[in-house]
C-alpha positions in Angstrom: 61.5 77.7 91.8 62.6 81.3 92.7 62.7 83.8 89.8 65.7 86.1 89.5 65.3 89.8 89.0 67.4 91.8 86.6 68.5 95.4 86.6 65.4 96.5 84.4 62.9 95.5 87.1 65.0 97.1 89.9 65.1 100.5 87.9 61.4 100.5 87.3 60.6 99.7 90.9 62.9 102.6 92.2 61.4 105.0 89.5 57.9 104.2 90.7 58.7 104.5 94.4 60.6 107.9 94.1 58.5 109.4 91.2 61.4 109.7 88.9 61.7 108.9 85.1 63.3 105.6 84.1 66.2 107.4 82.4 67.1 109.3 85.5 66.8 106.2 87.7 69.0 104.2 85.4 71.7 106.9 85.6 71.5 107.0 89.4 71.8 103.3 89.7 74.7 103.1 87.3 76.6 106.0 89.1 76.0 104.2 92.4 77.5 100.9 91.1 80.5 102.8 89.6 81.1 104.6 93.0 80.9 101.2 94.8 83.4 99.6 92.4 85.9 102.5 92.8 85.7 102.5 96.6 86.0 98.8 96.8 89.1 98.9 94.6 90.6 101.8 96.5 89.8 100.8 100.1 89.1 97.1 100.0 86.0 97.4 102.0 82.6 99.3 101.6 80.0 99.3 104.4 76.4 100.4 103.7 74.5 101.1 106.9 71.4 98.8 107.2 72.4 96.7 104.2 75.8 95.1 104.6 79.6 95.3 103.8 81.3 94.3 100.6 85.1 93.5 101.1 87.9 91.7 99.3 89.8 88.7 100.6 93.0 87.2 99.2 93.2 83.4 99.5 96.6 81.7 99.9 98.2 79.5 97.3 97.6 75.8 98.1 97.9 72.4 96.5 94.8 70.2 95.7 94.4 66.8 94.3 92.5 66.3 91.1 89.5 64.1 91.2 89.9 62.4 87.9 93.7 61.9 87.7 94.5 62.1 91.5 97.5 64.3 90.6 98.4 67.3 92.8 97.7 70.7 91.3 98.8 74.1 92.6 96.2 76.8 93.0 97.8 80.3 93.1 96.5 83.0 95.4 93.6 85.1 94.1 91.4 87.9 95.2 87.8 87.1 96.1 84.8 89.5 96.7 82.8 88.7 99.8 79.5 90.2 101.2 78.6 90.3 104.9 74.9 91.3 105.5 73.9 93.6 108.4 71.6 92.5 111.2 68.9 94.8 109.8 69.2 93.1 106.4 68.9 89.7 107.9 65.8 90.6 110.0 64.1 91.9 107.0 64.9 88.8 104.9 64.0 86.2 107.6 60.9 88.1 108.7 62.0 88.6 112.3 60.1 90.9 114.5 61.9 93.9 115.9 62.0 94.4 119.6 60.0 97.4 120.7 62.1 100.1 122.2 61.6 100.8 125.9 59.6 103.8 126.6 60.2 105.9 129.7 56.9 106.9 131.5 56.9 110.6 132.0 55.9 112.0 135.4 53.8 115.2 135.5 54.0 117.5 138.3 51.0 119.7 138.8 51.2 122.9 140.9 47.7 124.2 141.6 48.6 127.5 142.9 51.7 129.0 141.6 51.4 132.3 143.5 51.2 130.6 146.9 54.3 128.4 146.0 56.3 131.5 144.9 55.3 133.4 148.1 56.2 130.5 150.5 59.7 130.0 148.8 61.6 133.0 147.7 63.3 132.9 144.4 67.0 132.5 144.4 69.0 133.5 141.4 71.2 130.7 140.3 74.9 131.0 141.0 77.0 131.0 137.9 79.0 127.9 137.3 82.7 128.2 137.5 84.6 127.9 134.2 87.1 125.0 134.3 90.4 125.2 132.5 92.0 121.8 131.6 95.7 121.6 131.9 98.2 119.0 130.7 98.4 116.1 133.2 101.6 115.7 135.0 101.3 112.0 135.5 102.6 111.2 132.0 105.3 113.8 131.2 106.8 113.9 127.6 109.9 111.8 127.2 112.8 113.4 125.2 114.1 111.9 122.1 117.7 111.5 123.5 116.2 109.6 126.5 114.4 107.2 124.3 117.6 106.5 122.3 119.5 105.9 125.5 117.0 103.4 126.6 117.2 101.6 123.2 121.0 101.4 123.5 120.8 100.0 127.0 118.4 97.4 125.9 120.6 96.3 122.9 123.7 96.2 125.2 121.9 93.8 127.6 120.7 91.6 124.7 124.4 91.6 123.3 125.7 90.4 126.7 123.2 87.6 126.9 124.0 86.6 123.2 120.2 87.0 122.4 120.6 89.2 119.3 118.4 87.8 116.6 119.8 87.2 113.1 118.5 89.6 110.5 115.5 88.2 108.6 115.9 87.5 104.9 112.8 88.5 103.0 111.4 85.5 101.1 110.0 86.5 97.8 106.6 85.4 96.7 107.7 83.0 94.0 110.2 81.2 96.5 107.4 81.0 99.0 105.0 79.3 96.5 107.8 76.9 95.3 108.7 76.0 98.9 105.0 75.3 99.8 104.8 73.0 96.8 107.9 71.1 98.0 106.4 70.8 101.5 103.2 69.2 99.9 105.4 66.8 97.8 107.5 65.9 100.9 104.3 64.9 102.7 103.5 62.3 100.0 106.8 60.5 100.8 108.8 62.0 97.8 112.3 63.2 98.8 113.7 64.3 95.3 112.3 66.0 92.2 113.7 67.1 88.9 112.8 69.4 86.1 114.1 71.1 83.0 114.2 74.9 83.0 113.9 76.0 79.4 112.0 78.8 77.5 108.7 76.9 77.9 105.8 78.7 79.6 105.0 75.8 82.0 107.6 73.9 83.8 106.7 70.2 84.5 108.1 68.7 87.7 109.0 64.9 87.8 109.9 62.5 90.4 111.7 59.1 90.6 113.0 56.8 87.8 111.2 56.2 85.5 110.2 59.8 85.7 106.7 60.4 86.9 104.9 63.7 86.6 103.7 65.1 89.8 103.1 68.8 89.2 103.7 71.9 87.0 104.4 75.6 87.7 104.4 78.8 85.5 107.9 79.7 84.3 107.8 83.1 86.1 107.4 81.4 89.5 110.3 78.9 88.9 112.5 81.8 87.6 111.8 83.8 90.7 112.8 80.8 92.9 116.0 80.3 91.1 116.8 83.9 91.3 116.2 83.7 95.1 118.7 80.9 95.4 121.2 82.8 93.3 121.2 80.6 90.2 121.3 82.7 87.1 124.2 81.4 84.9 122.9 78.1 83.6 126.0 77.2 81.4 128.0 76.0 84.5 127.2 73.3 87.1 126.1 74.8 90.4 125.1 73.5 93.8 123.1 75.2 96.6 122.1 74.3 100.2 119.1 76.2 101.5 117.0 76.5 104.6 113.7 78.1 103.3 111.2 79.7 105.8 107.7 79.1 104.7 105.8 81.2 107.3 106.6 84.4 109.3 104.3 83.5 112.1 105.2 79.8 112.6 108.6 78.2 112.7 108.0 76.2 109.5 111.1 75.6 107.4 112.1 73.2 104.7 115.7 72.0 103.9 116.7 72.0 100.2 119.8 70.7 98.4 119.8 71.8 94.8 121.9 70.8 91.7 122.0 72.7 88.4 123.5 71.0 85.2 123.8 72.8 81.9 122.0 71.3 78.9 121.5 72.5 75.3 118.2 74.4 75.9 118.8 75.6 79.5 119.5 73.7 82.6 118.5 70.5 84.3 117.5 71.1 88.0 117.5 68.3 90.7 116.3 69.1 94.2 116.6 66.9 97.3 114.1 67.6 100.1 115.1 67.3 103.7 118.8 66.7 103.5 121.0 66.4 106.5 
């Protein structure tokens, strides 16, 4: 069984190798760790030559199925810390032999009689090298700002004539995106309608069918953000919304939602039909 090494052993080994005191070595190691943490938080990636790269990665929110209860559960996005070792680090750990560098054989030129060689060939003073002045290339002249604006206007006029103007994209908030992805996962299970009560509870439980069956739950902040996105804020009156929610910016993945809101004593009762029309 491999024994683990703690910070005390590392500090003693560094102090013995560099000839420093244990206190000084401990301060150096602590300062190095603090600098590594600060740079990782500031830049998101720290590369140490010959050792490796520490970097952060944000995982997307996804739905999993619990092993015991077989119920779907939503995992929110989270930040992870990763480490990618360098080739030198891996060679040292795996005990690989480094390839020897190619050496260029030097050729020696021997002149036995320098005086005879100098007499046979007169010395010529080297001619001074001309000084080159680099000028701006004329192949790529600078384009004026007015000319760029004219080109842009021409392009937009052509697109308008062809009726190819794209509709302005509506920015989807993070909470609506998480709720929409949960609805996509629920739709894949064959469920077409869900309902929940939006009250002051911290966790919103989502049900399906009659009799009601619990299929998932979300924090109140995420459900509040989704309802704000679909413009449902006044819960004392009945409301109805039809929505085509885009789940991805890169792929054309959308989900159709038909939403009803009914007032109750402690808040509102929300019913959502998935894939209407």
